[in-house]
Structure formats: structure tokens, C-alpha cells
C-alpha positions as semicolon CSV with decimal commas, in nm:
position;residue;x (nm);y (nm);z (nm)
1;M;8,885;17,643;-15,030
2;D;8,907;17,354;-15,229
3;I;8,578;17,183;-15,260
4;N;8,697;16,935;-15,532
5;C;9,067;16,755;-15,631
6;L;9,041;16,922;-15,975
7;S;9,049;17,214;-15,813
8;F;9,401;17,157;-15,732
9;L;9,507;17,084;-16,051
10;E;9,381;17,381;-16,216
11;K;9,561;17,617;-15,987
12;T;9,914;17,406;-16,049
13;A;9,841;17,407;-16,453
14;E;9,788;17,798;-16,432
15;K;10,097;17,840;-16,227
16;F;10,310;17,551;-16,392
17;P;10,214;17,521;-16,710
18;A;10,518;17,414;-16,918
19;K;10,674;17,224;-16,647
20;I;10,661;16,828;-16,640
21;A;10,319;16,688;-16,463
22;V;10,395;16,303;-16,549
23;S;10,677;16,129;-16,731
24;C;10,695;15,768;-16,805
25;K;10,867;15,504;-17,013
26;N;10,856;15,672;-17,325
27;K;10,638;15,991;-17,261
28;C;10,585;16,286;-17,085
29;L;10,340;16,574;-17,022
30;T;10,381;16,939;-16,889
31;F;10,055;17,028;-16,677
32;N;9,919;17,230;-16,926
33;Q;9,889;16,888;-17,132
34;L;9,739;16,734;-16,883
35;T;9,451;16,915;-16,809
36;I;9,397;17,019;-17,228
37;Y;9,410;16,650;-17,280
38;S;9,138;16,542;-17,043
39;K;8,917;16,773;-17,068
40;Y;8,950;16,723;-17,414
41;L;8,900;16,314;-17,330
42;S;8,598;16,453;-17,124
43;R;8,395;16,619;-17,396
44;V;8,363;16,219;-17,588
45;I;8,248;16,089;-17,205
46;P;7,827;16,092;-17,270
47;S;7,733;16,477;-17,052
48;N;7,423;16,322;-16,926
49;K;7,567;16,157;-16,631
50;R;7,679;16,254;-16,323
51;N;7,832;16,101;-15,965
52;S;7,883;15,753;-16,188
53;P;8,113;15,541;-16,278
54;V;8,369;15,492;-16,540
55;A;8,584;15,163;-16,543
56;I;8,952;15,265;-16,692
57;F;9,151;14,925;-16,785
58;L;9,412;15,069;-16,915
59;P;9,819;14,984;-16,818
60;K;10,001;15,255;-16,561
61;S;10,144;15,478;-16,803
62;C;10,018;15,853;-16,863
63;D;9,709;15,771;-17,074
64;T;9,616;15,657;-16,739
65;L;9,649;15,998;-16,584
66;V;9,449;16,142;-16,884
67;A;9,190;15,895;-16,829
68;F;9,122;15,956;-16,435
69;T;9,152;16,323;-16,493
70;A;8,895;16,332;-16,788
71;V;8,682;16,105;-16,599
72;L;8,646;16,381;-16,322
73;Y;8,627;16,652;-16,530
74;S;8,322;16,471;-16,693
75;G;8,148;16,528;-16,338
76;N;8,150;16,124;-16,267
77;F;8,427;15,910;-16,079
78;Y;8,663;15,642;-16,179
79;A;8,732;15,307;-16,108
80;P;9,072;15,157;-16,198
81;I;9,078;14,767;-16,284
82;D;9,405;14,584;-16,289
83;V;9,457;14,479;-16,665
84;K;9,616;14,113;-16,512
85;T;9,302;14,039;-16,392
86;P;9,128;13,711;-16,462
87;I;8,798;13,711;-16,633
88;S;8,607;13,602;-16,381
89;R;8,710;13,868;-16,132
90;L;8,697;14,109;-16,425
91;Q;8,314;13,985;-16,492
92;H;8,244;13,997;-16,100
93;I;8,352;14,358;-16,096
94;L;8,196;14,505;-16,441
95;K;7,843;14,325;-16,307
96;S;7,871;14,507;-15,931
97;L;8,018;14,809;-16,079
98;D;7,745;14,884;-16,382
99;P;7,982;15,102;-16,543
100;F;7,813;15,353;-16,858
101;L;8,153;15,371;-17,012
102;I;8,496;15,180;-16,998
103;I;8,818;15,341;-17,130
104;T;9,083;15,140;-17,273
105;N;9,284;15,075;-17,559
106;T;9,369;14,858;-17,875
107;S;9,525;14,565;-17,746
108;L;9,310;14,541;-17,460
109;I;8,973;14,576;-17,615
110;S;8,952;14,249;-17,670
111;K;8,891;14,100;-17,362
112;F;8,558;14,302;-17,339
113;S;8,377;14,122;-17,670
114;D;8,155;13,830;-17,458
115;I;8,209;14,001;-17,101
116;S;8,021;14,342;-17,106
117;D;7,757;14,565;-17,377
118;C;7,839;14,850;-17,231
119;S;7,994;15,189;-17,424
120;I;8,394;15,118;-17,493
121;L;8,629;15,412;-17,516
122;D;8,959;15,316;-17,702
123;I;9,186;15,610;-17,592
124;D;9,420;15,507;-17,872
125;E;9,204;15,619;-18,122
126;V;9,115;15,956;-17,959
127;D;9,407;16,203;-18,144
128;F;9,551;16,424;-17,887
129;T;9,794;16,614;-18,127
130;Y;9,665;16,965;-18,255
131;I;9,421;17,051;-17,940
132;N;9,548;17,342;-17,795
133;K;9,286;17,472;-17,579
134;C;8,982;17,270;-17,476
135;E;8,684;17,458;-17,176
136;V;8,427;17,223;-17,016
137;D;8,243;17,311;-16,668
138;N;8,058;16,982;-16,566
139;W;8,320;16,922;-16,327
140;T;8,262;17,294;-16,175
141;H;7,912;17,126;-16,051
142;V;8,147;16,863;-15,794
143;I;8,103;16,911;-15,412
144;D;8,315;16,758;-15,202
145;T;8,106;16,467;-15,075
146;D;8,035;16,363;-15,437
147;P;8,266;16,021;-15,535
148;V;8,627;16,052;-15,650
149;Y;8,705;15,690;-15,692
150;C;8,577;15,342;-15,654
151;M;8,883;15,096;-15,593
152;H;8,788;14,737;-15,585
153;T;8,914;14,529;-15,272
154;S;8,882;14,161;-15,188
155;G;8,617;14,090;-14,955
156;S;8,576;13,765;-14,741
157;T;8,409;13,597;-14,985
158;G;8,652;13,604;-15,227
159;N;8,449;13,899;-15,462
160;P;8,577;14,208;-15,446
161;K;8,383;14,502;-15,298
162;G;8,425;14,861;-15,410
163;V;8,535;15,153;-15,209
164;L;8,378;15,473;-15,296
165;I;8,612;15,768;-15,173
166;P;8,475;16,128;-15,143
167;H;8,641;16,414;-15,327
168;K;8,649;16,564;-14,938
169;A;8,865;16,254;-14,803
170;V;9,127;16,287;-15,074
171;I;9,134;16,694;-15,021
172;D;9,183;16,669;-14,616
173;Y;9,490;16,380;-14,676
174;I;9,695;16,535;-14,952
175;E;9,667;16,872;-14,749
176;W;9,777;16,699;-14,450
177;T;10,046;16,524;-14,597
178;V;10,190;16,834;-14,784
179;Q;10,167;17,045;-14,434
180;N;10,322;16,754;-14,206
181;Y;10,625;16,651;-14,457
182;Q;10,658;17,004;-14,631
183;I;10,654;16,885;-14,992
184;D;10,628;17,172;-15,263
185;S;10,676;17,182;-15,657
186;S;11,078;17,113;-15,637
187;N;11,018;16,738;-15,554
188;K;10,989;16,430;-15,755
189;I;10,779;16,131;-15,695
190;A;10,890;15,779;-15,796
191;N;10,558;15,565;-15,823
192;Q;10,583;15,211;-15,720
193;V;10,189;15,083;-15,696
194;P;9,960;14,978;-15,950
195;F;9,708;15,300;-15,999
196;H;9,433;15,073;-15,873
197;F;9,612;15,013;-15,554
198;D;9,492;15,314;-15,351
199;I;9,873;15,422;-15,225
200;S;9,890;15,550;-15,606
201;T;9,653;15,812;-15,467
202;L;9,916;16,038;-15,247
203;D;10,121;16,016;-15,576
204;I;9,841;16,114;-15,837
205;F;9,715;16,418;-15,609
206;L;9,996;16,542;-15,466
207;M;10,171;16,568;-15,809
208;F;9,828;16,748;-15,837
209;Y;9,829;16,989;-15,578
210;T;10,211;17,081;-15,515
211;G;10,323;17,035;-15,923
212;A;10,582;16,799;-15,805
213;T;10,630;16,572;-16,151
214;L;10,530;16,204;-16,097
215;H;10,779;15,949;-16,262
216;I;10,613;15,678;-16,322
217;V;10,868;15,364;-16,255
218;P;10,871;15,117;-16,520
219;E;10,731;14,742;-16,331
220;S;11,038;14,546;-16,420
221;L;11,292;14,731;-16,215
222;F;11,162;14,603;-15,926
223;S;11,295;14,264;-16,022
224;F;11,625;14,463;-16,050
225;P;11,654;14,674;-15,748
226;V;12,035;14,738;-15,858
227;R;11,892;14,908;-16,212
228;L;11,607;15,060;-15,954
229;I;11,841;15,294;-15,731
230;E;11,997;15,371;-16,121
231;Y;11,672;15,504;-16,198
232;L;11,595;15,701;-15,884
233;E;11,933;15,860;-15,896
234;K;11,924;15,949;-16,287
235;H;11,562;16,115;-16,218
236;E;11,703;16,253;-15,911
237;I;11,377;16,123;-15,715
238;T;11,297;16,305;-15,388
239;F;10,989;16,159;-15,244
240;I;10,903;15,766;-15,257
241;F;10,578;15,605;-15,105
242;W;10,645;15,234;-15,160
243;V;10,486;14,899;-14,972
244;P;10,729;14,749;-14,766
245;S;10,805;14,451;-15,006
246;A;10,983;14,682;-15,250
247;L;11,205;14,882;-14,984
248;S;11,264;14,512;-14,837
249;K;11,397;14,364;-15,225
250;V;11,629;14,652;-15,182
251;S;11,800;14,561;-14,838
252;N;11,763;14,192;-14,918
253;L;11,973;14,218;-15,181
254;K;12,218;14,466;-15,018
255;C;12,212;14,719;-15,352
256;L;12,216;15,040;-15,148
257;K;12,607;15,208;-15,097
258;S;12,744;15,482;-14,937
259;G;12,644;15,828;-15,090
260;N;12,352;15,651;-15,323
261;L;12,040;15,830;-15,329
262;P;12,149;16,219;-15,255
263;N;11,829;16,355;-15,329
264;L;11,579;16,112;-15,153
265;K;11,454;16,368;-14,908
266;F;11,104;16,105;-14,794
267;V;11,058;15,783;-14,703
268;L;10,715;15,680;-14,685
269;F;10,566;15,300;-14,668
270;C;10,226;15,139;-14,617
271;G;10,018;14,824;-14,707
272;E;10,156;14,623;-14,494
273;V;10,490;14,524;-14,189
274;M;10,743;14,687;-14,216
275;P;11,047;14,495;-14,154
276;T;11,233;14,661;-13,861
277;K;11,530;14,473;-14,026
278;C;11,487;14,640;-14,318
279;L;11,398;14,968;-14,247
280;N;11,731;14,941;-14,023
281;Y;11,922;14,913;-14,387
282;W;11,794;15,222;-14,499
283;L;11,844;15,383;-14,245
284;N;12,224;15,306;-14,246
285;Y;12,242;15,472;-14,600
286;L;12,062;15,742;-14,563
287;P;12,074;15,908;-14,194
288;N;11,930;16,210;-14,323
289;T;11,612;16,104;-14,525
290;I;11,275;16,143;-14,313
291;F;11,121;15,779;-14,305
292;S;10,761;15,736;-14,203
293;N;10,524;15,431;-14,161
294;L;10,170;15,498;-14,257
295;Y;9,907;15,263;-14,228
296;G;9,538;15,232;-14,303
297;P;9,287;15,028;-14,487
298;T;9,173;15,150;-14,873
299;E;8,819;15,294;-14,684
300;T;8,982;15,554;-14,474
301;T;9,173;15,718;-14,757
302;V;9,542;15,535;-14,743
303;A;9,606;15,635;-14,442
304;S;9,470;15,715;-14,089
305;T;9,771;15,693;-13,862
306;F;10,126;15,752;-13,901
307;Y;10,458;15,746;-13,747
308;T;10,806;15,909;-13,838
309;I;11,067;15,744;-13,788
310;D;11,278;15,918;-13,487
311;R;11,482;15,669;-13,272
312;V;11,665;15,345;-13,312
313;F;11,493;14,999;-13,272
314;S;11,652;14,715;-13,248
315;D;11,582;14,472;-13,555
316;S;11,307;14,177;-13,322
317;E;11,085;14,518;-13,226
318;H;10,746;14,648;-13,378
319;L;10,739;14,927;-13,551
320;P;10,476;15,196;-13,414
321;I;10,190;15,281;-13,652
322;G;10,163;15,618;-13,448
323;F;9,903;15,860;-13,386
324;P;9,569;15,977;-13,579
325;C;9,652;16,222;-13,884
326;R;9,481;16,492;-14,003
327;N;9,047;16,534;-13,875
328;T;9,109;16,148;-13,785
329;E;9,024;15,943;-13,424
330;I;9,091;15,585;-13,341
331;L;8,889;15,432;-13,131
332;L;9,040;15,067;-12,992
333;L;8,724;14,837;-12,852
334;D;8,677;14,503;-12,755
335;Q;8,455;14,217;-12,886
336;K;8,149;14,422;-12,727
337;N;8,251;14,746;-12,931
338;Q;8,323;14,901;-12,614
339;L;8,654;15,062;-12,543
340;I;8,947;14,894;-12,461
341;K;9,106;14,935;-12,067
342;S;9,462;15,099;-12,071
343;G;9,718;14,799;-12,184
344;E;9,489;14,543;-12,332
345;I;9,438;14,478;-12,743
346;G;9,184;14,634;-12,938
347;E;9,009;14,641;-13,278
348;I;9,108;14,989;-13,488
349;C;8,794;15,160;-13,554
350;I;8,829;15,488;-13,740
351;R;8,645;15,805;-13,765
352;G;8,708;16,122;-13,955
353;T;8,662;16,261;-14,265
354;G;8,879;15,991;-14,448
355;L;8,588;15,742;-14,434
356;A;8,437;15,635;-14,746
357;L;8,098;15,670;-14,865
358;A;8,020;15,321;-14,917
359;Y;8,081;15,034;-15,011
360;W;7,939;15,055;-15,422
361;R;7,567;14,909;-15,440
362;D;7,634;14,736;-15,157
363;K;7,399;14,838;-14,861
364;N;7,431;14,508;-14,570
365;K;7,815;14,520;-14,587
366;T;7,876;14,915;-14,577
367;E;7,607;14,859;-14,246
368;E;7,817;14,576;-14,131
369;S;8,126;14,795;-14,117
370;F;8,055;15,180;-14,091
371;I;7,868;15,139;-13,752
372;Q;7,765;15,385;-13,538
373;N;8,014;15,528;-13,288
374;P;7,933;15,319;-13,001
375;T;8,037;15,554;-12,740
376;H;7,751;15,778;-12,814
377;T;7,361;15,777;-12,954
378;N;7,317;16,137;-12,996
379;Y;7,376;16,209;-13,387
380;P;7,471;15,994;-13,696
381;D;7,848;15,904;-13,619
382;L;7,986;15,701;-13,792
383;I;8,344;15,465;-13,748
384;Y;8,518;15,172;-13,988
385;K;8,570;14,867;-13,852
386;T;8,907;14,795;-13,952
387;G;8,945;14,412;-13,826
388;D;9,290;14,562;-13,746
389;L;9,413;14,488;-13,377
390;A;9,653;14,720;-13,204
391;R;9,747;14,868;-12,877
392;L;9,922;15,218;-12,735
393;N;10,265;15,148;-12,573
394;D;10,425;15,332;-12,317
395;N;10,491;15,584;-12,563
396;R;10,136;15,642;-12,577
397;E;10,220;15,525;-12,974
398;L;9,987;15,275;-13,122
399;V;10,163;14,919;-13,228
400;F;9,977;14,729;-13,471
401;I;9,919;14,388;-13,379
402;G;9,795;14,197;-13,677
403;R;9,460;14,117;-13,832
404;K;9,135;13,928;-13,624
405;D;9,136;13,673;-13,853
406;T;9,539;13,576;-13,811
407;Q;9,463;13,575;-13,413
408;I;9,456;13,166;-13,320
409;K;9,443;12,970;-13,020
410;H;9,705;12,718;-13,018
411;L;9,775;12,480;-12,746
412;G;9,551;12,693;-12,507
413;H;9,731;12,983;-12,632
414;R;9,575;13,273;-12,812
415;I;9,881;13,400;-13,053
416;E;9,901;13,686;-13,327
417;L;10,069;13,510;-13,611
418;G;10,244;13,883;-13,704
419;E;10,391;13,882;-13,359
420;I;10,583;13,559;-13,508
421;E;10,646;13,685;-13,869
422;T;10,793;13,976;-13,683
423;A;11,088;13,776;-13,522
424;L;11,119;13,535;-13,785
425;N;11,181;13,872;-13,987
426;S;11,492;14,000;-13,743
427;L;11,670;13,689;-13,800
428;I;11,915;13,754;-14,044
429;E;11,903;13,435;-14,315
430;I;11,493;13,578;-14,415
431;M;11,429;13,781;-14,657
432;S;11,069;13,741;-14,650
433;C;10,849;13,483;-14,481
434;C;10,445;13,429;-14,400
435;V;10,294;13,217;-14,092
436;L;9,979;13,044;-14,173
437;Y;9,775;12,842;-13,936
438;E;9,601;12,528;-14,125
439;H;9,561;12,210;-13,972
440;S;9,640;12,315;-13,600
441;Q;9,977;12,352;-13,688
442;I;10,174;12,721;-13,679
443;I;10,363;12,698;-14,093
444;C;10,607;12,887;-14,188
445;I;10,689;12,972;-14,563
446;L;10,995;13,152;-14,620
447;E;11,261;13,284;-14,861
448;S;11,619;13,335;-14,739
449;K;11,990;13,407;-14,880
450;V;12,060;13,072;-14,733
451;K;11,987;12,785;-15,006
452;T;11,929;12,569;-14,706
453;L;11,775;12,632;-14,446
454;N;11,825;12,370;-14,080
455;D;11,528;12,382;-13,923
456;N;11,606;12,285;-13,574
457;S;11,875;12,626;-13,585
458;L;11,577;12,850;-13,718
459;K;11,390;12,702;-13,411
460;N;11,651;12,731;-13,183
461;K;11,739;13,102;-13,279
462;L;11,346;13,162;-13,271
463;L;11,341;13,060;-12,887
464;E;11,555;13,319;-12,808
465;L;11,279;13,592;-12,931
466;L;10,952;13,359;-12,827
467;P;10,806;13,162;-12,627
468;K;10,789;12,774;-12,732
469;Y;10,435;12,738;-12,806
470;M;10,469;13,021;-13,086
471;V;10,753;12,870;-13,259
472;P;10,644;12,701;-13,612
473;S;10,638;12,336;-13,648
474;R;10,671;12,319;-14,001
475;F;10,900;12,540;-14,209
476;H;10,903;12,550;-14,564
477;Q;11,145;12,766;-14,766
478;I;11,095;12,863;-15,155
479;D;11,277;13,017;-15,400
480;E;11,078;13,344;-15,444
481;M;10,819;13,479;-15,209
482;P;10,464;13,500;-15,462
483;L;10,335;13,858;-15,408
484;N;10,012;13,973;-15,529
485;Q;9,857;14,245;-15,804
486;N;9,919;14,537;-15,471
487;G;10,281;14,386;-15,418
488;K;10,180;14,224;-15,067
489;I;10,302;13,917;-15,015
490;D;10,004;13,689;-15,171
491;R;9,866;13,489;-14,849
492;V;9,543;13,330;-15,026
493;Q;9,816;13,158;-15,310
494;L;10,031;13,022;-15,013
495;K;9,711;12,928;-14,802
496;S;9,581;12,760;-15,103
497;L;9,954;12,572;-15,166
498;V;9,948;12,428;-14,783
499;N;9,586;12,316;-14,808
500;D;9,685;12,110;-15,129
501;G;9,941;11,941;-14,982
502;K;10,236;12,095;-15,155
503;Y;10,350;12,314;-14,855
């Protein structure tokens, strides 16, 4: 029985010492090198600390994974921070996290000169050249309820909050994934999401667990989908777990051809709603590939439900988010925290092994979001209130409806903005869209392959899919949909532009 995530890597390194563990643009590390380099680096980390945060401020690379693993070998947990983070946000994260060490590199170290007085380790100054063996034992004292990482997500106040995930949650998630999809050492994983985004957890720890090789795809390729496909083919990629926006770029520009990606066995997606039109495009070219829609907030260790595509959906249909993953139960609750009746829409609330330990150093927010299971008071039994809405369809599959905070009341009708987006995304002209409700108006911001769309034509097409009261009153076409640091549509930026009168 594995009691911490490093036991995955230790077993794999013993079994496949010379196999490539991770490959990036100009560097590769074998499993033996990854363990030795990480252990060596861990000895630089103060030994008097345990279960304490180390901030990692590095571009996505092999060095970043060495830093993550070194922190785990030291008996502590890592907190990745986006290197593009604005200074004000960086200051807030460091203040709330209070790390005892920051690991960064020579080109980035100057960012901390005026905003932090904690110890800083420049990984570029560590010479790994002649290291053949290095043993440490701090990690052997780590148990499964200890934290493995802290990911920062945006809070309702605009301030980032640190989600603290324990080893047992990652262990359960990875073991379930391996069993559910039959992943083994022959797989080649192509990483898309940043390492400060929790979806990357699967890429990293699948590599640890199975001995699969992790390829860090150059970020620039996602702006050039044809070259991206060439990369996947060149490296014989078998497994991807990407956000739908990355998959949509390929489908929107029609980059796939018959015979493309013959090795790709698994396409998993998560993080936002997958436009069914985009999925159907991929399915058309890869009919033998397994496609799976995963759902889950950062607070429940990446994924809590899954639906592996097993039937045909029209472009205007909602994809189910399916069924609970292992050791997970989904409760759909109403506004009074009572179980909904059949056919009703309720808030997704999650219980199980995947729950985060807490929001780091934020007791009030933790107690607000992680509450006692309202179905009983017999013993402590926490659930996480996601703020997401769902219902069960006729197949007893969960269908994501949208966020509680995007459910609006308009002209006397209760409307879910996500339903409007699903209808828009089914139209052949639309490449990407975002629907907002501002100033008592439903506003659609869209990206299209048609240079000048006719608003009346769009409204008429939507009237075939939606009631009149749900059709946006304003459309604004832009050249390219802005994405946030995690590759999702940047709704905050779009809302700000609408309120500033620019859209």
C-alpha cells in the first residue's frame, strides 16, 4: 500500500532506471536522474521543516519537476506559482502562503528583491553534473494525510486562495485513472496545462506511477495547431489530458486529416465545458480513440466525475459529466442544503477521498466551503460545496448546467448562461463564445471564422434552439478570444471590457 506519492516514483525508478521520465524542449531526464537530482536538491532544503510550503517559481520545464520532487523528498509540500503572475498578486500569494523557501532561477530571482525576505534557492546554481547517487529519508516519514501540494485559485473576492491537497487524494486519483483507462509504461503523455494548474497533477503522477514518459509540449505550439499535431505525431503521443480550449483550436482551424495521430489512444478533457461540435470533429478523425469528459474543482483533486463517450451527440446537446470516480459520492442539494427531487437541478456537492485538507491558513473560507454532510449528524463527514449546478438525465448521468453565479433572472425567467453558450457553440460559424449578463442585458462575445457576422442571422438561428427570452440582445465579435493563465476563456477580462464600455 502506497502511503505517499514518492513511493510511486521509487518503485518506477527501480523498475525503469534508464527510461526517459520527462522530456522538454532541450532536455531529458531518466527516472534514475529524476530521483537522484531531486534527492540531491532536497538536501539543500532546510531539514528542520516538515509539512511546510516551498514556493516554486519556475517556467514549465524538467527543472520544475525536479524542484517539485525535491520538495516532496524533503518532507514538505510544493506551491507552484505562475511566472507571469502580476507583482501585486505574487505579493498576496507569498504573504498568505508564507513559504520558508522559494525555488526559482537566475532570470527570475530579481522579482523577489523588493517583495519577499524569505530564503531563495537559484536552481541554476545547483550543479547536477557529477551526481551518481544520493539518499535521503525525510520522505519516508510522510503519511497519506500530509499535504503534497498547494494550488492557488481565484477567490470570489479576487484574492487567490491556496487549496491544500493530501497525498491520499492524489494516490486514489492516480490509481483510479490507471485502472479505469488501463494506462501503463508504454504510454507517452503530452502535457498541455501549466504546472500551476491542477490538471497537470494527472500528467506528473501518472508518469511517477506507471513509468510512462511525460513530454512537456512547448507552449508556443498551441498557437500553431498544425505544428502541434506534427509534434504529437513525431513523439508518438498516446495520451493527452487538455482543457477544451486547446482541443477547440485544432477543430476550429480544421487541422486534422485522415490518418493523423495513429498512436493517440486517450483524449481526456476537463476544466471547462467541451463544445460538442468540437468533440464531434475529433471523433470523426479518431473513431478508435477513447474520449472522456472529466469534471471536478481543484478542491477535490482535479476530477470527481467522468463520462467516457459511448454514443453519438448532436452539436447542440450537452455532454454528460457522467458518474462519480472511485471513492467519490455526488450529492445534488437545493438552496436549503437538502437533497433535490428527481428531475430538479441542484448544487454539486462532493464527498470522498479527493477532498482538499483546507484552504491554506484560511479557516473561515474552509468552514464556509467544506461543511458537514447535511444528510446526517452522526459523525464528522465533510462535503465540498462547488457552486456548480447539475441534474440527472434519463440515463442517470450527471449533466453540468452551469455556475450558481451565472444563473440569472431575466424578463421573469430563470436562465443559465451556459445553456446559451452551448447553443451558440453548436453553430458552424462560431469558433468560441462567452455569454455575460450585464446592465440587464444578455451579451454575447464571440470569435468566428466569418469576418463579419450578421446579428439578425445569429438571432434567427438561435431561435431554433432557444426560447426568445434567452437569445442575446447584443453580439460583439472579436478577433481572438482571450484566455487566462490556465488556458480557459478569460471571463473576468471580458466582463471588465463590457463594463468599461469597450464592448
